[in-house]
C-alpha positions as CSV (number, residue, x, y, z in Angstrom):
1,H,59.7,-55.9,-16.9
2,R,58.5,-57.2,-20.3
3,L,59.8,-56.3,-23.7
4,G,57.8,-53.3,-25.2
5,T,56.1,-52.3,-21.9
6,K,57.3,-49.5,-19.7
7,P,57.4,-49.7,-15.9
8,S,54.5,-48.2,-14.4
9,T,55.2,-44.5,-13.1
10,P,53.1,-43.8,-10.0
11,T,50.4,-41.3,-10.8
12,P,51.3,-37.9,-8.4
13,T,48.2,-37.3,-5.9
14,T,47.3,-33.8,-5.3
15,T,45.2,-32.6,-2.5
16,P,42.3,-30.3,-3.6
17,T,42.4,-26.9,-2.4
18,T,39.1,-25.4,-1.2
19,A,38.6,-22.2,-2.6
20,I,36.5,-19.4,-0.6
21,A,34.1,-17.9,-2.5
22,P,33.7,-14.0,-2.0
23,M,31.4,-13.4,0.8
24,I,30.2,-10.4,2.9
25,T,27.9,-10.5,6.0
26,A,26.5,-8.3,8.4
27,S,25.5,-8.2,12.1
28,L,22.0,-7.4,12.9
29,P,21.6,-3.4,13.9
30,L,21.8,-3.0,17.6
31,P,18.5,-0.8,18.5
32,V,20.3,1.5,20.8
33,T,23.7,2.4,18.9
34,G,22.8,1.6,15.3
35,Q,26.1,-0.1,14.9
36,V,26.4,-3.1,12.5
37,V,29.7,-5.1,11.9
38,L,30.4,-6.2,8.5
39,E,32.8,-8.9,7.7
40,W,33.9,-9.9,4.2
41,D,36.6,-12.0,2.2
42,G,37.3,-11.5,-1.4
43,G,39.0,-15.0,-1.3
44,K,42.5,-15.6,-2.6
45,D,41.6,-14.6,-6.2
46,H,40.7,-10.8,-4.9
47,P,43.3,-9.7,-2.2
48,Y,42.4,-6.0,-3.2
49,A,38.8,-6.1,-3.4
50,E,36.9,-2.9,-2.4
51,L,33.8,-2.3,-0.1
52,W,31.2,0.1,-1.1
53,V,28.2,1.2,0.2
54,K,24.7,2.5,-1.5
55,V,22.2,4.2,0.7
56,N,18.6,4.2,-0.5
57,D,19.4,3.4,-3.9
58,G,21.7,6.6,-4.2
59,D,25.1,6.5,-5.4
60,E,27.8,4.0,-4.5
61,T,30.0,5.4,-2.1
62,F,33.8,3.9,-1.3
63,I,34.5,2.6,2.0
64,V,37.9,0.6,1.8
65,E,40.1,-1.4,-0.3
66,Q,40.8,-4.5,1.6
67,G,40.4,-8.1,0.4
68,K,39.5,-9.4,3.8
69,G,38.3,-7.6,7.0
70,A,36.0,-6.6,9.4
71,R,34.6,-3.0,10.3
72,Q,32.0,-1.5,12.5
73,V,29.5,1.0,10.9
74,T,26.7,3.0,11.6
75,V,23.4,2.8,10.3
76,E,20.5,5.5,10.7
77,P,16.9,4.5,11.4
78,G,14.5,4.2,8.2
79,K,17.4,3.8,5.6
80,T,18.6,0.8,3.6
81,Y,22.2,0.1,3.1
82,L,23.7,-2.1,0.3
83,Y,27.1,-3.1,1.2
84,I,29.0,-4.2,-1.9
85,L,32.3,-6.2,-2.2
86,A,33.7,-5.6,-5.7
87,D,36.9,-5.9,-7.8
88,A,37.8,-4.2,-10.9
89,G,34.4,-2.9,-11.2
90,K,32.9,-6.5,-10.8
91,R,30.6,-7.4,-8.1
92,L,31.7,-10.3,-6.0
93,A,29.1,-10.3,-3.0
94,T,26.5,-7.9,-1.5
95,V,24.7,-7.9,1.7
96,T,21.6,-5.4,2.4
97,V,21.1,-4.0,6.2
98,T,17.7,-2.2,6.7
99,S,17.5,-0.3,9.9
100,R,14.1,0.0,11.5
101,Q,12.8,3.4,12.9
C-alpha cells in the first residue's frame, strides 16, 4: 500500500433480523359450541406478555401470563369480548370477538 493510506478493512456484513410485532388473533366463533381459539405472540421483546379479556365494556380480567401461545375460550351469545395482549400495563395488541345470539 502507498504511504499515508491504510489497507482497507472489509466492512462486516450483518443479516437483518425480522422482529415479530406483537399480535393476537381469534378464530370465528363456532355456532354450536361457542368456542374461539386465540393465538398470540408478544414477540422477542415481550416474553412475559399477559392476556386479558374485557366483556361488554366491563373490567379487564387476567387470563394468563405467557408471551406466546394459543388457548380455546368459550364465548356467550350476545356478548362482545375484547382480548388484550399487554406487557407492563401497555397494550401490545387487541382482538374483538362478538358472539351473535
